[in-house]
PLY file of the C-alpha trace (Angstrom):
ply
format ascii 1.0
element vertex 220
property float x
property float y
property float z
element edge 219
property int vertex1
property int vertex2
end_header
-107.40 -45.27 30.67
-107.42 -43.35 33.89
-104.51 -40.94 33.59
-103.22 -38.38 36.10
-101.03 -35.36 34.84
-98.82 -33.19 37.02
-97.22 -29.98 36.17
-94.91 -28.13 38.59
-92.25 -27.11 36.14
-92.87 -23.23 36.41
-94.98 -20.84 37.99
-98.21 -23.13 38.07
-99.21 -25.90 40.19
-101.40 -27.93 37.95
-103.07 -31.19 37.87
-105.35 -33.22 35.47
-107.35 -36.34 35.17
-108.76 -38.19 32.33
-111.29 -40.95 33.52
-114.13 -42.61 31.80
-114.31 -40.08 29.06
-114.24 -37.06 31.28
-111.57 -34.44 32.07
-110.69 -32.71 35.20
-108.43 -30.05 35.57
-106.88 -27.58 38.34
-104.33 -25.11 37.87
-103.08 -22.39 40.04
-100.41 -19.81 39.57
-98.48 -19.89 42.90
-94.80 -19.11 41.68
-93.16 -21.16 44.81
-94.51 -23.47 47.30
-95.26 -26.39 44.93
-94.17 -28.88 47.43
-97.04 -27.74 49.91
-99.69 -27.49 47.37
-99.17 -30.37 45.04
-100.46 -33.37 47.02
-103.54 -31.28 48.34
-104.30 -30.41 44.74
-104.25 -34.15 43.65
-106.50 -35.16 46.51
-108.90 -32.42 45.55
-108.91 -33.27 41.93
-109.60 -37.06 42.75
-112.25 -36.23 45.03
-113.90 -33.81 42.41
-113.76 -36.75 39.79
-114.91 -39.34 42.29
-112.01 -41.45 41.29
-109.82 -43.52 43.85
-106.16 -43.06 43.71
-105.75 -46.70 43.17
-107.71 -46.51 39.79
-104.80 -44.50 38.15
-103.33 -46.42 35.21
-100.89 -43.89 33.95
-99.00 -40.73 35.16
-97.79 -37.84 33.18
-95.31 -35.26 34.41
-93.49 -32.28 33.04
-89.87 -32.87 33.27
-88.38 -29.50 32.15
-86.68 -27.31 31.55
-88.04 -25.20 34.38
-87.32 -24.54 37.82
-85.00 -26.98 39.58
-87.37 -27.14 42.89
-90.34 -27.33 40.73
-89.22 -30.05 38.72
-88.04 -32.04 41.59
-91.32 -31.83 43.20
-93.41 -32.79 40.31
-91.13 -35.74 39.32
-90.72 -37.05 42.73
-94.63 -37.03 43.28
-95.10 -38.92 40.12
-92.36 -41.57 40.67
-93.68 -42.12 44.10
-97.08 -42.65 43.16
-95.97 -44.77 40.35
-94.11 -46.83 42.63
-96.78 -47.31 45.21
-99.60 -48.14 42.40
-97.27 -49.90 40.08
-98.40 -47.75 37.16
-95.88 -46.36 34.28
-94.87 -42.69 34.30
-94.42 -40.65 30.95
-91.92 -37.55 31.22
-93.10 -34.81 28.93
-90.74 -31.89 27.90
-92.08 -28.53 28.86
-91.16 -27.37 25.17
-92.99 -30.26 23.66
-96.16 -29.12 25.53
-95.79 -25.67 24.39
-95.38 -26.91 20.80
-98.34 -29.40 21.04
-100.47 -26.48 22.42
-99.47 -24.32 19.44
-100.28 -26.85 16.84
-103.62 -27.25 18.42
-104.24 -23.42 17.79
-103.11 -23.15 14.40
-105.56 -23.38 11.52
-105.91 -26.69 9.77
-103.46 -27.26 7.13
-100.54 -25.06 8.68
-97.58 -27.36 8.17
-94.57 -24.95 9.35
-92.30 -26.09 12.05
-92.76 -24.92 15.50
-90.10 -23.38 17.57
-90.92 -23.52 21.36
-89.02 -21.14 23.51
-88.65 -20.33 27.36
-86.78 -17.52 28.77
-83.50 -18.27 30.56
-80.93 -15.72 31.98
-79.87 -12.50 30.27
-80.05 -13.05 26.59
-80.45 -16.88 26.46
-83.45 -19.09 25.81
-84.33 -22.61 26.08
-85.71 -23.86 22.95
-86.42 -26.73 20.59
-87.71 -27.00 17.12
-90.44 -29.42 16.10
-91.97 -30.44 12.90
-95.74 -29.60 12.33
-96.40 -33.19 13.47
-94.43 -32.58 16.76
-91.37 -34.84 15.72
-88.27 -33.07 17.23
-85.83 -31.44 14.75
-83.06 -31.30 17.25
-82.53 -31.46 20.93
-83.59 -28.99 23.40
-80.65 -26.53 23.94
-79.75 -23.38 25.99
-78.52 -20.75 23.52
-78.67 -16.98 22.68
-81.60 -15.09 21.34
-79.54 -14.69 18.24
-79.19 -18.28 17.82
-82.93 -18.97 17.80
-83.62 -15.79 15.77
-81.55 -17.42 13.11
-83.20 -20.72 13.36
-86.56 -19.46 13.34
-85.82 -17.55 9.97
-83.99 -20.63 8.62
-86.74 -23.09 9.27
-89.66 -20.49 8.80
-91.06 -21.68 11.79
-93.91 -20.53 13.89
-93.20 -19.71 17.68
-94.40 -20.64 21.03
-93.71 -20.13 24.75
-93.11 -17.09 26.88
-89.60 -16.80 25.23
-90.88 -16.37 21.68
-91.76 -12.68 22.12
-88.00 -11.96 22.67
-87.22 -12.79 18.99
-89.26 -9.80 17.92
-91.28 -11.59 15.41
-94.86 -10.98 16.65
-96.56 -12.36 13.39
-94.97 -15.68 14.23
-96.01 -16.26 17.71
-98.92 -18.54 18.26
-98.96 -18.27 21.92
-96.66 -16.93 24.76
-97.52 -19.00 27.64
-94.97 -19.82 30.48
-96.39 -22.77 32.26
-97.53 -25.68 30.25
-101.33 -26.17 29.59
-102.32 -28.98 31.68
-105.02 -30.29 29.18
-102.15 -30.66 26.61
-100.02 -32.46 29.13
-102.96 -34.87 29.76
-103.15 -35.43 25.90
-99.61 -36.08 25.44
-99.42 -38.39 28.36
-101.92 -40.55 26.75
-100.14 -40.71 23.54
-96.48 -41.02 24.34
-94.69 -44.29 25.08
-93.44 -44.42 28.79
-90.66 -46.66 27.47
-89.47 -43.63 25.29
-90.16 -40.85 27.52
-88.94 -41.57 30.98
-89.55 -39.13 34.00
-86.02 -37.83 33.92
-85.47 -34.10 34.42
-84.20 -32.08 31.74
-82.29 -29.12 33.19
-80.00 -27.95 30.27
-77.87 -25.93 32.86
-76.19 -26.41 36.38
-77.85 -25.23 39.44
-77.33 -21.66 40.52
-76.40 -22.81 44.02
-73.38 -24.72 44.45
-71.65 -26.37 47.55
-68.95 -24.34 49.15
-66.58 -27.27 49.39
-63.60 -25.37 50.47
-65.55 -23.92 53.72
-66.21 -27.58 55.12
-65.62 -28.14 58.75
-62.77 -30.63 59.39
-63.49 -33.74 61.39
-62.09 -33.70 64.93
0 1
1 2
2 3
3 4
4 5
5 6
6 7
7 8
8 9
9 10
10 11
11 12
12 13
13 14
14 15
15 16
16 17
17 18
18 19
19 20
20 21
21 22
22 23
23 24
24 25
25 26
26 27
27 28
28 29
29 30
30 31
31 32
32 33
33 34
34 35
35 36
36 37
37 38
38 39
39 40
40 41
41 42
42 43
43 44
44 45
45 46
46 47
47 48
48 49
49 50
50 51
51 52
52 53
53 54
54 55
55 56
56 57
57 58
58 59
59 60
60 61
61 62
62 63
63 64
64 65
65 66
66 67
67 68
68 69
69 70
70 71
71 72
72 73
73 74
74 75
75 76
76 77
77 78
78 79
79 80
80 81
81 82
82 83
83 84
84 85
85 86
86 87
87 88
88 89
89 90
90 91
91 92
92 93
93 94
94 95
95 96
96 97
97 98
98 99
99 100
100 101
101 102
102 103
103 104
104 105
105 106
106 107
107 108
108 109
109 110
110 111
111 112
112 113
113 114
114 115
115 116
116 117
117 118
118 119
119 120
120 121
121 122
122 123
123 124
124 125
125 126
126 127
127 128
128 129
129 130
130 131
131 132
132 133
133 134
134 135
135 136
136 137
137 138
138 139
139 140
140 141
141 142
142 143
143 144
144 145
145 146
146 147
147 148
148 149
149 150
150 151
151 152
152 153
153 154
154 155
155 156
156 157
157 158
158 159
159 160
160 161
161 162
162 163
163 164
164 165
165 166
166 167
167 168
168 169
169 170
170 171
171 172
172 173
173 174
174 175
175 176
176 177
177 178
178 179
179 180
180 181
181 182
182 183
183 184
184 185
185 186
186 187
187 188
188 189
189 190
190 191
191 192
192 193
193 194
194 195
195 196
196 197
197 198
198 199
199 200
200 201
201 202
202 203
203 204
204 205
205 206
206 207
207 208
208 209
209 210
210 211
211 212
212 213
213 214
214 215
215 216
216 217
217 218
218 219
C-alpha cells in the first residue's frame, strides 16, 4: 500500500511516504507557517520517492490535540487530496502517536500502561491513558497536572510526550517529544481502520480567539 502521512499538529511540518517497501520521511521544525510549507514538502517527498501523487492509496493525518491552525492545515490538505484522488483518510490522535512511539522504545515484555501527555495552558495538560497494546483506557482529556499525576500512580503507567516531565517522575518518562514522530504516524496509518478513525480534529478546548459579536457594524 502506498501511504502518505501528514503531521502539522504542533511545531513540526512533517510528511512521510511508504511505497513499495521503502519509507521516505521529511520533518522540519518551523513553529508557524504550516500552510506555506506543507504542499511543497509533499511535492518534494513524492519527487524524492519517484511516486506520482495519483499512486497514493491512503492518507494518514494527525488530528490533535495540537495547534488550532496547524490541525486545520493538515486535515484540510489530507481531506482535499483524498477527495481528488478518491482514497481513504485515517485520523490519528497525537497522544496515540506518542504512546505508540513509547511502546516501540520500551524493552520487550514491558506491559505497563502508557500515559501520553502534552502541555496545555498553566497547570493543565492534554492526556490519555493506553494499555501496553495501545488500546485506549479512557478518552483524551484536558485536566490538571495533579489529575494526571494521580492517574499515573494509580495505573502504574509509563509516561510519554512533552507534558510527561511536568509530573516530576523522570524514571517513568520514555520520551518527551512534542511533535509526533512521522515514522510512527505512517505505521499507525497503515494499521488503523479509516472507518473507525476519521480525519476529525480533536481540540479538547475552545479557541483562544472569539468573535466580538457585540461590536458588529449594523447594516444600513
